[in-house]
CHARMM internal coordinates of N, CA and C (Angstrom, degrees):
IC EDIT
DIST 1 N 1 CA 1.4591
DIST 1 CA 1 C 1.5248
ANGL 1 N 1 CA 1 C 111.25
DIST 1 C 2 N 1.3238
ANGL 1 CA 1 C 2 N 117.29
DIHE 1 N 1 CA 1 C 2 N -35.72
DIST 2 N 2 CA 1.4692
ANGL 1 C 2 N 2 CA 120.99
DIHE 1 CA 1 C 2 N 2 CA 178.99
DIST 2 CA 2 C 1.5255
ANGL 2 N 2 CA 2 C 111.28
DIHE 1 C 2 N 2 CA 2 C -59.54
DIST 2 C 3 N 1.3133
ANGL 2 CA 2 C 3 N 117.13
DIHE 2 N 2 CA 2 C 3 N -37.93
DIST 3 N 3 CA 1.4688
ANGL 2 C 3 N 3 CA 121.01
DIHE 2 CA 2 C 3 N 3 CA 178.50
DIST 3 CA 3 C 1.5239
ANGL 3 N 3 CA 3 C 109.53
DIHE 2 C 3 N 3 CA 3 C -64.59
DIST 3 C 4 N 1.3272
ANGL 3 CA 3 C 4 N 116.71
DIHE 3 N 3 CA 3 C 4 N -44.47
DIST 4 N 4 CA 1.4609
ANGL 3 C 4 N 4 CA 120.80
DIHE 3 CA 3 C 4 N 4 CA 178.82
DIST 4 CA 4 C 1.5212
ANGL 4 N 4 CA 4 C 111.61
DIHE 3 C 4 N 4 CA 4 C -59.25
DIST 4 C 5 N 1.3215
ANGL 4 CA 4 C 5 N 116.57
DIHE 4 N 4 CA 4 C 5 N -36.19
DIST 5 N 5 CA 1.4632
ANGL 4 C 5 N 5 CA 121.92
DIHE 4 CA 4 C 5 N 5 CA -177.99
DIST 5 CA 5 C 1.5226
ANGL 5 N 5 CA 5 C 112.87
DIHE 4 C 5 N 5 CA 5 C -88.06
DIST 5 C 6 N 1.3297
ANGL 5 CA 5 C 6 N 116.63
DIHE 5 N 5 CA 5 C 6 N 0.05
DIST 6 N 6 CA 1.4657
ANGL 5 C 6 N 6 CA 122.60
DIHE 5 CA 5 C 6 N 6 CA -179.85
DIST 6 CA 6 C 1.5285
ANGL 6 N 6 CA 6 C 111.95
DIHE 5 C 6 N 6 CA 6 C 57.74
DIST 6 C 7 N 1.3312
ANGL 6 CA 6 C 7 N 115.46
DIHE 6 N 6 CA 6 C 7 N 46.61
DIST 7 N 7 CA 1.4645
ANGL 6 C 7 N 7 CA 122.67
DIHE 6 CA 6 C 7 N 7 CA 179.04
DIST 7 CA 7 C 1.5253
ANGL 7 N 7 CA 7 C 109.16
DIHE 6 C 7 N 7 CA 7 C -77.06
DIST 7 C 8 N 1.3212
ANGL 7 CA 7 C 8 N 117.19
DIHE 7 N 7 CA 7 C 8 N 134.83
DIST 8 N 8 CA 1.4682
ANGL 7 C 8 N 8 CA 121.64
DIHE 7 CA 7 C 8 N 8 CA 178.81
DIST 8 CA 8 C 1.5176
ANGL 8 N 8 CA 8 C 112.95
DIHE 7 C 8 N 8 CA 8 C -97.97
DIST 8 C 9 N 1.3454
ANGL 8 CA 8 C 9 N 116.58
DIHE 8 N 8 CA 8 C 9 N -29.35
DIST 9 N 9 CA 1.4678
ANGL 8 C 9 N 9 CA 121.53
DIHE 8 CA 8 C 9 N 9 CA -176.42
DIST 9 CA 9 C 1.5205
ANGL 9 N 9 CA 9 C 108.51
DIHE 8 C 9 N 9 CA 9 C -131.15
DIST 9 C 10 N 1.3320
ANGL 9 CA 9 C 10 N 115.65
DIHE 9 N 9 CA 9 C 10 N 127.83
DIST 10 N 10 CA 1.4585
ANGL 9 C 10 N 10 CA 121.59
DIHE 9 CA 9 C 10 N 10 CA 176.74
DIST 10 CA 10 C 1.5216
ANGL 10 N 10 CA 10 C 109.09
DIHE 9 C 10 N 10 CA 10 C -114.04
DIST 10 C 11 N 1.3282
ANGL 10 CA 10 C 11 N 116.62
DIHE 10 N 10 CA 10 C 11 N 128.28
DIST 11 N 11 CA 1.4639
ANGL 10 C 11 N 11 CA 121.72
DIHE 10 CA 10 C 11 N 11 CA 173.46
DIST 11 CA 11 C 1.5205
ANGL 11 N 11 CA 11 C 106.78
DIHE 10 C 11 N 11 CA 11 C -107.38
DIST 11 C 12 N 1.3260
ANGL 11 CA 11 C 12 N 116.16
DIHE 11 N 11 CA 11 C 12 N 116.34
DIST 12 N 12 CA 1.4570
ANGL 11 C 12 N 12 CA 121.46
DIHE 11 CA 11 C 12 N 12 CA -175.25
DIST 12 CA 12 C 1.5205
ANGL 12 N 12 CA 12 C 107.48
DIHE 11 C 12 N 12 CA 12 C -160.45
DIST 12 C 13 N 1.3291
ANGL 12 CA 12 C 13 N 117.95
DIHE 12 N 12 CA 12 C 13 N 154.56
DIST 13 N 13 CA 1.4625
ANGL 12 C 13 N 13 CA 118.63
DIHE 12 CA 12 C 13 N 13 CA 178.42
DIST 13 CA 13 C 1.5238
ANGL 13 N 13 CA 13 C 112.72
DIHE 12 C 13 N 13 CA 13 C -107.85
DIST 13 C 14 N 1.3275
ANGL 13 CA 13 C 14 N 117.76
DIHE 13 N 13 CA 13 C 14 N -0.74
DIST 14 N 14 CA 1.4579
ANGL 13 C 14 N 14 CA 121.56
DIHE 13 CA 13 C 14 N 14 CA -179.85
DIST 14 CA 14 C 1.5268
ANGL 14 N 14 CA 14 C 111.07
DIHE 13 C 14 N 14 CA 14 C -80.08
DIST 14 C 15 N 1.3384
ANGL 14 CA 14 C 15 N 117.43
DIHE 14 N 14 CA 14 C 15 N 124.76
DIST 15 N 15 CA 1.4657
ANGL 14 C 15 N 15 CA 119.65
DIHE 14 CA 14 C 15 N 15 CA 176.88
DIST 15 CA 15 C 1.5339
ANGL 15 N 15 CA 15 C 112.74
DIHE 14 C 15 N 15 CA 15 C -56.82
DIST 15 C 16 N 1.3180
ANGL 15 CA 15 C 16 N 117.65
DIHE 15 N 15 CA 15 C 16 N -36.05
DIST 16 N 16 CA 1.4639
ANGL 15 C 16 N 16 CA 121.20
DIHE 15 CA 15 C 16 N 16 CA 179.66
DIST 16 CA 16 C 1.5242
ANGL 16 N 16 CA 16 C 110.22
DIHE 15 C 16 N 16 CA 16 C -64.58
DIST 16 C 17 N 1.3276
ANGL 16 CA 16 C 17 N 116.98
DIHE 16 N 16 CA 16 C 17 N -46.12
DIST 17 N 17 CA 1.4651
ANGL 16 C 17 N 17 CA 120.35
DIHE 16 CA 16 C 17 N 17 CA -179.66
DIST 17 CA 17 C 1.5203
ANGL 17 N 17 CA 17 C 111.91
DIHE 16 C 17 N 17 CA 17 C -68.97
DIST 17 C 18 N 1.3171
ANGL 17 CA 17 C 18 N 116.52
DIHE 17 N 17 CA 17 C 18 N -37.72
DIST 18 N 18 CA 1.4707
ANGL 17 C 18 N 18 CA 120.70
DIHE 17 CA 17 C 18 N 18 CA 177.68
DIST 18 CA 18 C 1.5263
ANGL 18 N 18 CA 18 C 109.81
DIHE 17 C 18 N 18 CA 18 C -62.23
DIST 18 C 19 N 1.3248
ANGL 18 CA 18 C 19 N 116.69
DIHE 18 N 18 CA 18 C 19 N -47.80
DIST 19 N 19 CA 1.4706
ANGL 18 C 19 N 19 CA 120.73
DIHE 18 CA 18 C 19 N 19 CA 179.84
DIST 19 CA 19 C 1.5267
ANGL 19 N 19 CA 19 C 110.59
DIHE 18 C 19 N 19 CA 19 C -62.94
DIST 19 C 20 N 1.3293
ANGL 19 CA 19 C 20 N 117.47
DIHE 19 N 19 CA 19 C 20 N -41.22
DIST 20 N 20 CA 1.4588
ANGL 19 C 20 N 20 CA 120.79
DIHE 19 CA 19 C 20 N 20 CA 178.96
DIST 20 CA 20 C 1.5192
ANGL 20 N 20 CA 20 C 112.13
DIHE 19 C 20 N 20 CA 20 C -62.83
DIST 20 C 21 N 1.3150
ANGL 20 CA 20 C 21 N 116.08
DIHE 20 N 20 CA 20 C 21 N -40.89
DIST 21 N 21 CA 1.4631
ANGL 20 C 21 N 21 CA 120.31
DIHE 20 CA 20 C 21 N 21 CA 178.21
DIST 21 CA 21 C 1.5233
ANGL 21 N 21 CA 21 C 110.61
DIHE 20 C 21 N 21 CA 21 C -63.13
DIST 21 C 22 N 1.3130
ANGL 21 CA 21 C 22 N 117.14
DIHE 21 N 21 CA 21 C 22 N -44.76
DIST 22 N 22 CA 1.4619
ANGL 21 C 22 N 22 CA 121.29
DIHE 21 CA 21 C 22 N 22 CA -179.69
DIST 22 CA 22 C 1.5298
ANGL 22 N 22 CA 22 C 111.12
DIHE 21 C 22 N 22 CA 22 C -64.23
DIST 22 C 23 N 1.3225
ANGL 22 CA 22 C 23 N 117.04
DIHE 22 N 22 CA 22 C 23 N -39.92
DIST 23 N 23 CA 1.4693
ANGL 22 C 23 N 23 CA 120.85
DIHE 22 CA 22 C 23 N 23 CA 178.79
DIST 23 CA 23 C 1.5253
ANGL 23 N 23 CA 23 C 111.30
DIHE 22 C 23 N 23 CA 23 C -61.60
DIST 23 C 24 N 1.3191
ANGL 23 CA 23 C 24 N 116.66
DIHE 23 N 23 CA 23 C 24 N -26.47
DIST 24 N 24 CA 1.4627
ANGL 23 C 24 N 24 CA 121.18
DIHE 23 CA 23 C 24 N 24 CA -178.63
DIST 24 CA 24 C 1.5196
ANGL 24 N 24 CA 24 C 112.55
DIHE 23 C 24 N 24 CA 24 C -100.70
DIST 24 C 25 N 1.3415
ANGL 24 CA 24 C 25 N 116.77
DIHE 24 N 24 CA 24 C 25 N 11.44
DIST 25 N 25 CA 1.4599
ANGL 24 C 25 N 25 CA 121.27
DIHE 24 CA 24 C 25 N 25 CA 174.05
DIST 25 CA 25 C 1.5109
ANGL 25 N 25 CA 25 C 116.45
DIHE 24 C 25 N 25 CA 25 C 84.58
DIST 25 C 26 N 1.3196
ANGL 25 CA 25 C 26 N 117.01
DIHE 25 N 25 CA 25 C 26 N 8.35
DIST 26 N 26 CA 1.4653
ANGL 25 C 26 N 26 CA 120.15
DIHE 25 CA 25 C 26 N 26 CA 178.12
DIST 26 CA 26 C 1.5210
ANGL 26 N 26 CA 26 C 111.01
DIHE 25 C 26 N 26 CA 26 C -84.75
DIST 26 C 27 N 1.3010
ANGL 26 CA 26 C 27 N 116.14
DIHE 26 N 26 CA 26 C 27 N 152.44
DIST 27 N 27 CA 1.4576
ANGL 26 C 27 N 27 CA 121.23
DIHE 26 CA 26 C 27 N 27 CA 169.02
DIST 27 CA 27 C 1.5223
ANGL 27 N 27 CA 27 C 106.01
DIHE 26 C 27 N 27 CA 27 C -77.41
DIST 27 C 28 N 1.3108
ANGL 27 CA 27 C 28 N 117.39
DIHE 27 N 27 CA 27 C 28 N 134.12
DIST 28 N 28 CA 1.4641
ANGL 27 C 28 N 28 CA 121.61
DIHE 27 CA 27 C 28 N 28 CA 177.56
DIST 28 CA 28 C 1.5237
ANGL 28 N 28 CA 28 C 108.47
DIHE 27 C 28 N 28 CA 28 C -113.47
DIST 28 C 29 N 1.3196
ANGL 28 CA 28 C 29 N 115.20
DIHE 28 N 28 CA 28 C 29 N 138.93
DIST 29 N 29 CA 1.4577
ANGL 28 C 29 N 29 CA 120.73
DIHE 28 CA 28 C 29 N 29 CA 179.69
DIST 29 CA 29 C 1.5211
ANGL 29 N 29 CA 29 C 108.87
DIHE 28 C 29 N 29 CA 29 C -133.35
DIST 29 C 30 N 1.3244
ANGL 29 CA 29 C 30 N 115.59
DIHE 29 N 29 CA 29 C 30 N 147.70
DIST 30 N 30 CA 1.4559
ANGL 29 C 30 N 30 CA 119.60
DIHE 29 CA 29 C 30 N 30 CA -177.43
DIST 30 CA 30 C 1.5086
ANGL 30 N 30 CA 30 C 111.53
DIHE 29 C 30 N 30 CA 30 C -157.04
DIST 30 C 31 N 1.3177
ANGL 30 CA 30 C 31 N 115.28
DIHE 30 N 30 CA 30 C 31 N 156.46
DIST 31 N 31 CA 1.4539
ANGL 30 C 31 N 31 CA 120.12
DIHE 30 CA 30 C 31 N 31 CA 164.57
DIST 31 CA 31 C 1.5201
ANGL 31 N 31 CA 31 C 104.90
DIHE 30 C 31 N 31 CA 31 C -80.25
DIST 31 C 32 N 1.3057
ANGL 31 CA 31 C 32 N 117.13
DIHE 31 N 31 CA 31 C 32 N 135.21
DIST 32 N 32 CA 1.4601
ANGL 31 C 32 N 32 CA 121.26
DIHE 31 CA 31 C 32 N 32 CA -175.29
DIST 32 CA 32 C 1.5274
ANGL 32 N 32 CA 32 C 109.97
DIHE 31 C 32 N 32 CA 32 C -76.71
DIST 32 C 33 N 1.3281
ANGL 32 CA 32 C 33 N 114.25
DIHE 32 N 32 CA 32 C 33 N 127.80
DIST 33 N 33 CA 1.4642
ANGL 32 C 33 N 33 CA 123.39
DIHE 32 CA 32 C 33 N 33 CA 177.85
DIST 33 CA 33 C 1.5313
ANGL 33 N 33 CA 33 C 107.36
DIHE 32 C 33 N 33 CA 33 C -131.36
DIST 33 C 34 N 1.3279
ANGL 33 CA 33 C 34 N 117.63
DIHE 33 N 33 CA 33 C 34 N 164.59
DIST 34 N 34 CA 1.4731
ANGL 33 C 34 N 34 CA 118.97
DIHE 33 CA 33 C 34 N 34 CA 178.50
DIST 34 CA 34 C 1.5258
ANGL 34 N 34 CA 34 C 113.46
DIHE 33 C 34 N 34 CA 34 C -55.61
DIST 34 C 35 N 1.3304
ANGL 34 CA 34 C 35 N 118.35
DIHE 34 N 34 CA 34 C 35 N -32.70
DIST 35 N 35 CA 1.4635
ANGL 34 C 35 N 35 CA 120.95
DIHE 34 CA 34 C 35 N 35 CA -176.52
DIST 35 CA 35 C 1.5289
ANGL 35 N 35 CA 35 C 114.05
DIHE 34 C 35 N 35 CA 35 C -80.96
DIST 35 C 36 N 1.3460
ANGL 35 CA 35 C 36 N 118.00
DIHE 35 N 35 CA 35 C 36 N -9.49
DIST 36 N 36 CA 1.4690
ANGL 35 C 36 N 36 CA 117.83
DIHE 35 CA 35 C 36 N 36 CA 179.42
DIST 36 CA 36 C 1.5282
ANGL 36 N 36 CA 36 C 113.54
DIHE 35 C 36 N 36 CA 36 C -129.51
DIST 36 C 37 N 1.3198
ANGL 36 CA 36 C 37 N 117.23
DIHE 36 N 36 CA 36 C 37 N 3.18
DIST 37 N 37 CA 1.4675
ANGL 36 C 37 N 37 CA 119.45
DIHE 36 CA 36 C 37 N 37 CA -174.78
DIST 37 CA 37 C 1.5220
ANGL 37 N 37 CA 37 C 113.45
DIHE 36 C 37 N 37 CA 37 C -62.91
DIST 37 C 38 N 1.3150
ANGL 37 CA 37 C 38 N 118.36
DIHE 37 N 37 CA 37 C 38 N -28.28
DIST 38 N 38 CA 1.4714
ANGL 37 C 38 N 38 CA 119.89
DIHE 37 CA 37 C 38 N 38 CA 178.73
DIST 38 CA 38 C 1.5179
ANGL 38 N 38 CA 38 C 111.89
DIHE 37 C 38 N 38 CA 38 C -65.20
DIST 38 C 39 N 1.3244
ANGL 38 CA 38 C 39 N 117.58
DIHE 38 N 38 CA 38 C 39 N -30.95
DIST 39 N 39 CA 1.4617
ANGL 38 C 39 N 39 CA 121.22
DIHE 38 CA 38 C 39 N 39 CA 179.27
DIST 39 CA 39 C 1.5199
ANGL 39 N 39 CA 39 C 112.13
DIHE 38 C 39 N 39 CA 39 C -74.00
DIST 39 C 40 N 1.3129
ANGL 39 CA 39 C 40 N 116.49
DIHE 39 N 39 CA 39 C 40 N -23.11
DIST 40 N 40 CA 1.4602
ANGL 39 C 40 N 40 CA 121.52
DIHE 39 CA 39 C 40 N 40 CA -175.04
DIST 40 CA 40 C 1.5230
ANGL 40 N 40 CA 40 C 111.65
DIHE 39 C 40 N 40 CA 40 C -98.33
DIST 40 C 41 N 1.3093
ANGL 40 CA 40 C 41 N 117.72
DIHE 40 N 40 CA 40 C 41 N -26.40
DIST 41 N 41 CA 1.4627
ANGL 40 C 41 N 41 CA 121.62
DIHE 40 CA 40 C 41 N 41 CA -169.98
DIST 41 CA 41 C 1.5198
ANGL 41 N 41 CA 41 C 114.43
DIHE 40 C 41 N 41 CA 41 C -58.24
DIST 41 C 42 N 1.3332
ANGL 41 CA 41 C 42 N 117.68
DIHE 41 N 41 CA 41 C 42 N -32.94
DIST 42 N 42 CA 1.4597
ANGL 41 C 42 N 42 CA 119.33
DIHE 41 CA 41 C 42 N 42 CA 179.87
DIST 42 CA 42 C 1.5185
ANGL 42 N 42 CA 42 C 112.91
DIHE 41 C 42 N 42 CA 42 C -70.95
DIST 42 C 43 N 1.3173
ANGL 42 CA 42 C 43 N 116.46
DIHE 42 N 42 CA 42 C 43 N -39.76
DIST 43 N 43 CA 1.4514
ANGL 42 C 43 N 43 CA 121.56
DIHE 42 CA 42 C 43 N 43 CA 177.19
DIST 43 CA 43 C 1.5139
ANGL 43 N 43 CA 43 C 115.12
DIHE 42 C 43 N 43 CA 43 C 76.41
DIST 43 C 44 N 1.3246
ANGL 43 CA 43 C 44 N 118.54
DIHE 43 N 43 CA 43 C 44 N -12.45
DIST 44 N 44 CA 1.4608
ANGL 43 C 44 N 44 CA 120.07
DIHE 43 CA 43 C 44 N 44 CA -177.17
DIST 44 CA 44 C 1.5254
ANGL 44 N 44 CA 44 C 112.36
DIHE 43 C 44 N 44 CA 44 C -108.43
DIST 44 C 45 N 1.3260
ANGL 44 CA 44 C 45 N 117.52
DIHE 44 N 44 CA 44 C 45 N 8.73
DIST 45 N 45 CA 1.4569
ANGL 44 C 45 N 45 CA 120.25
DIHE 44 CA 44 C 45 N 45 CA -177.98
DIST 45 CA 45 C 1.5237
ANGL 45 N 45 CA 45 C 112.83
DIHE 44 C 45 N 45 CA 45 C -102.78
DIST 45 C 46 N 1.3227
ANGL 45 CA 45 C 46 N 117.35
DIHE 45 N 45 CA 45 C 46 N 14.81
DIST 46 N 46 CA 1.4519
ANGL 45 C 46 N 46 CA 120.89
DIHE 45 CA 45 C 46 N 46 CA 177.51
DIST 46 CA 46 C 1.5061
ANGL 46 N 46 CA 46 C 115.13
DIHE 45 C 46 N 46 CA 46 C 85.76
DIST 46 C 47 N 1.3421
ANGL 46 CA 46 C 47 N 117.51
DIHE 46 N 46 CA 46 C 47 N 8.55
DIST 47 N 47 CA 1.4559
ANGL 46 C 47 N 47 CA 121.03
DIHE 46 CA 46 C 47 N 47 CA 176.94
DIST 47 CA 47 C 1.5243
ANGL 47 N 47 CA 47 C 108.18
DIHE 46 C 47 N 47 CA 47 C -103.77
DIST 47 C 48 N 1.3205
ANGL 47 CA 47 C 48 N 115.55
DIHE 47 N 47 CA 47 C 48 N 120.02
DIST 48 N 48 CA 1.4521
ANGL 47 C 48 N 48 CA 121.24
DIHE 47 CA 47 C 48 N 48 CA -178.90
DIST 48 CA 48 C 1.5203
ANGL 48 N 48 CA 48 C 107.89
DIHE 47 C 48 N 48 CA 48 C -99.77
DIST 48 C 49 N 1.3155
ANGL 48 CA 48 C 49 N 116.07
DIHE 48 N 48 CA 48 C 49 N 124.64
DIST 49 N 49 CA 1.4508
ANGL 48 C 49 N 49 CA 119.86
DIHE 48 CA 48 C 49 N 49 CA -178.88
DIST 49 CA 49 C 1.5106
ANGL 49 N 49 CA 49 C 111.73
DIHE 48 C 49 N 49 CA 49 C -123.18
DIST 49 C 50 N 1.3273
ANGL 49 CA 49 C 50 N 115.06
DIHE 49 N 49 CA 49 C 50 N 154.39
DIST 50 N 50 CA 1.4591
ANGL 49 C 50 N 50 CA 120.70
DIHE 49 CA 49 C 50 N 50 CA 179.01
DIST 50 CA 50 C 1.5227
ANGL 50 N 50 CA 50 C 109.03
DIHE 49 C 50 N 50 CA 50 C -152.06
DIST 50 C 51 N 1.3199
ANGL 50 CA 50 C 51 N 114.67
DIHE 50 N 50 CA 50 C 51 N 160.54
DIST 51 N 51 CA 1.4588
ANGL 50 C 51 N 51 CA 120.61
DIHE 50 CA 50 C 51 N 51 CA -179.63
DIST 51 CA 51 C 1.5254
ANGL 51 N 51 CA 51 C 112.44
DIHE 50 C 51 N 51 CA 51 C -80.80
DIST 51 C 52 N 1.3442
ANGL 51 CA 51 C 52 N 116.89
DIHE 51 N 51 CA 51 C 52 N -25.26
DIST 52 N 52 CA 1.4669
ANGL 51 C 52 N 52 CA 119.95
DIHE 51 CA 51 C 52 N 52 CA -178.64
DIST 52 CA 52 C 1.5245
ANGL 52 N 52 CA 52 C 109.67
DIHE 51 C 52 N 52 CA 52 C -150.51
DIST 52 C 53 N 1.3348
ANGL 52 CA 52 C 53 N 116.25
DIHE 52 N 52 CA 52 C 53 N 171.58
DIST 53 N 53 CA 1.4634
ANGL 52 C 53 N 53 CA 121.17
DIHE 52 CA 52 C 53 N 53 CA -175.98
DIST 53 CA 53 C 1.5193
ANGL 53 N 53 CA 53 C 114.16
DIHE 52 C 53 N 53 CA 53 C -62.96
DIST 53 C 54 N 1.3353
ANGL 53 CA 53 C 54 N 119.49
DIHE 53 N 53 CA 53 C 54 N -43.11
DIST 54 N 54 CA 1.4704
ANGL 53 C 54 N 54 CA 118.13
DIHE 53 CA 53 C 54 N 54 CA 178.38
DIST 54 CA 54 C 1.5381
ANGL 54 N 54 CA 54 C 112.76
DIHE 53 C 54 N 54 CA 54 C -60.43
DIST 54 C 55 N 1.3261
ANGL 54 CA 54 C 55 N 116.42
DIHE 54 N 54 CA 54 C 55 N -40.25
DIST 55 N 55 CA 1.4665
ANGL 54 C 55 N 55 CA 119.60
DIHE 54 CA 54 C 55 N 55 CA 178.39
DIST 55 CA 55 C 1.5234
ANGL 55 N 55 CA 55 C 110.36
DIHE 54 C 55 N 55 CA 55 C -66.23
DIST 55 C 56 N 1.3287
ANGL 55 CA 55 C 56 N 117.27
DIHE 55 N 55 CA 55 C 56 N -40.82
DIST 56 N 56 CA 1.4652
ANGL 55 C 56 N 56 CA 120.25
DIHE 55 CA 55 C 56 N 56 CA 179.41
DIST 56 CA 56 C 1.5284
ANGL 56 N 56 CA 56 C 110.35
DIHE 55 C 56 N 56 CA 56 C -63.69
DIST 56 C 57 N 1.3107
ANGL 56 CA 56 C 57 N 116.75
DIHE 56 N 56 CA 56 C 57 N -39.62
DIST 57 N 57 CA 1.4644
ANGL 56 C 57 N 57 CA 120.33
DIHE 56 CA 56 C 57 N 57 CA 176.84
DIST 57 CA 57 C 1.5271
ANGL 57 N 57 CA 57 C 111.02
DIHE 56 C 57 N 57 CA 57 C -59.96
DIST 57 C 58 N 1.3198
ANGL 57 CA 57 C 58 N 117.07
DIHE 57 N 57 CA 57 C 58 N -45.12
DIST 58 N 58 CA 1.4718
ANGL 57 C 58 N 58 CA 120.50
DIHE 57 CA 57 C 58 N 58 CA 178.57
DIST 58 CA 58 C 1.5207
ANGL 58 N 58 CA 58 C 111.47
DIHE 57 C 58 N 58 CA 58 C -62.01
DIST 58 C 59 N 1.3119
ANGL 58 CA 58 C 59 N 116.75
DIHE 58 N 58 CA 58 C 59 N -42.25
DIST 59 N 59 CA 1.4707
ANGL 58 C 59 N 59 CA 119.87
DIHE 58 CA 58 C 59 N 59 CA -178.74
DIST 59 CA 59 C 1.5264
ANGL 59 N 59 CA 59 C 113.14
DIHE 58 C 59 N 59 CA 59 C -70.60
DIST 59 C 60 N 1.3150
ANGL 59 CA 59 C 60 N 116.28
DIHE 59 N 59 CA 59 C 60 N -27.53
DIST 60 N 60 CA 1.4610
ANGL 59 C 60 N 60 CA 120.04
DIHE 59 CA 59 C 60 N 60 CA 179.81
DIST 60 CA 60 C 1.5198
ANGL 60 N 60 CA 60 C 113.32
DIHE 59 C 60 N 60 CA 60 C -85.30
DIST 60 C 61 N 1.2953
ANGL 60 CA 60 C 61 N 118.05
DIHE 60 N 60 CA 60 C 61 N -16.60
DIST 61 N 61 CA 1.4632
ANGL 60 C 61 N 61 CA 122.32
DIHE 60 CA 60 C 61 N 61 CA -175.74
DIST 61 CA 61 C 1.5335
ANGL 61 N 61 CA 61 C 113.40
DIHE 60 C 61 N 61 CA 61 C -46.37
DIST 61 C 62 N 1.3299
ANGL 61 CA 61 C 62 N 120.25
DIHE 61 N 61 CA 61 C 62 N -45.38
DIST 62 N 62 CA 1.4727
ANGL 61 C 62 N 62 CA 119.48
DIHE 61 CA 61 C 62 N 62 CA -179.39
DIST 62 CA 62 C 1.5359
ANGL 62 N 62 CA 62 C 113.86
DIHE 61 C 62 N 62 CA 62 C -63.90
DIST 62 C 63 N 1.3271
ANGL 62 CA 62 C 63 N 117.62
DIHE 62 N 62 CA 62 C 63 N -18.85
DIST 63 N 63 CA 1.4626
ANGL 62 C 63 N 63 CA 121.28
DIHE 62 CA 62 C 63 N 63 CA -176.49
DIST 63 CA 63 C 1.5204
ANGL 63 N 63 CA 63 C 112.85
DIHE 62 C 63 N 63 CA 63 C -97.46
DIST 63 C 64 N 1.3259
ANGL 63 CA 63 C 64 N 116.73
DIHE 63 N 63 CA 63 C 64 N -7.08
DIST 64 N 64 CA 1.4581
ANGL 63 C 64 N 64 CA 120.48
DIHE 63 CA 63 C 64 N 64 CA -175.84
DIST 64 CA 64 C 1.5086
ANGL 64 N 64 CA 64 C 111.09
DIHE 63 C 64 N 64 CA 64 C -105.19
DIST 64 C 65 N 1.2990
ANGL 64 CA 64 C 65 N 116.60
DIHE 64 N 64 CA 64 C 65 N 147.03
DIST 65 N 65 CA 1.4652
ANGL 64 C 65 N 65 CA 120.61
DIHE 64 CA 64 C 65 N 65 CA 177.36
DIST 65 CA 65 C 1.5149
ANGL 65 N 65 CA 65 C 108.57
DIHE 64 C 65 N 65 CA 65 C -100.01
DIST 65 C 66 N 1.3105
ANGL 65 CA 65 C 66 N 116.08
DIHE 65 N 65 CA 65 C 66 N 153.62
DIST 66 N 66 CA 1.4514
ANGL 65 C 66 N 66 CA 120.03
DIHE 65 CA 65 C 66 N 66 CA 179.42
DIST 66 CA 66 C 1.5202
ANGL 66 N 66 CA 66 C 112.54
DIHE 65 C 66 N 66 CA 66 C -93.42
DIST 66 C 67 N 1.3297
ANGL 66 CA 66 C 67 N 116.82
DIHE 66 N 66 CA 66 C 67 N -10.41
DIST 67 N 67 CA 1.4623
ANGL 66 C 67 N 67 CA 118.69
DIHE 66 CA 66 C 67 N 67 CA -179.22
DIST 67 CA 67 C 1.5318
ANGL 67 N 67 CA 67 C 110.00
DIHE 66 C 67 N 67 CA 67 C -88.52
DIST 67 C 68 N 1.3329
ANGL 67 CA 67 C 68 N 116.63
DIHE 67 N 67 CA 67 C 68 N 137.27
DIST 68 N 68 CA 1.4737
ANGL 67 C 68 N 68 CA 119.50
DIHE 67 CA 67 C 68 N 68 CA -179.94
DIST 68 CA 68 C 1.5160
ANGL 68 N 68 CA 68 C 111.22
DIHE 67 C 68 N 68 CA 68 C -70.63
DIST 68 C 69 N 1.3314
ANGL 68 CA 68 C 69 N 117.33
DIHE 68 N 68 CA 68 C 69 N 154.37
DIST 69 N 69 CA 1.4662
ANGL 68 C 69 N 69 CA 119.43
DIHE 68 CA 68 C 69 N 69 CA 178.12
DIST 69 CA 69 C 1.5094
ANGL 69 N 69 CA 69 C 110.38
DIHE 68 C 69 N 69 CA 69 C -64.89
DIST 69 C 70 N 1.3281
ANGL 69 CA 69 C 70 N 116.26
DIHE 69 N 69 CA 69 C 70 N 158.95
DIST 70 N 70 CA 1.4678
ANGL 69 C 70 N 70 CA 121.11
DIHE 69 CA 69 C 70 N 70 CA 178.15
DIST 70 CA 70 C 1.5267
ANGL 70 N 70 CA 70 C 109.37
DIHE 69 C 70 N 70 CA 70 C -62.51
DIST 70 C 71 N 1.2989
ANGL 70 CA 70 C 71 N 115.01
DIHE 70 N 70 CA 70 C 71 N 138.39
DIST 71 N 71 CA 1.4698
ANGL 70 C 71 N 71 CA 119.72
DIHE 70 CA 70 C 71 N 71 CA -178.92
DIST 71 CA 71 C 1.5105
ANGL 71 N 71 CA 71 C 111.15
DIHE 70 C 71 N 71 CA 71 C -86.73
END
COOR INIT
IC SEED 1 N 1 CA 1 C
IC BUILD
C-alpha cells in the first residue's frame, strides 16, 4: 500500500515491514527493539533507528519536508 501511496518514509518496528520498505527504495525508521536491532545496527542500509520518539524525530528531520502536501 505504501508504494501505491508513493510513501518515501516508513516508520514501523516490524522487521518484515522495514525490509519491505527498503526493498522498494523507501527510507525506514524505527524505535530500536530487541526484535529489530539487527536491521538498525549497521546504520548504512537506509534504516534509521532511535531509542525514543524525540531522537527519531531528530534523525528523520533531513528526510522530511516542511511543506504540506497539495490539497
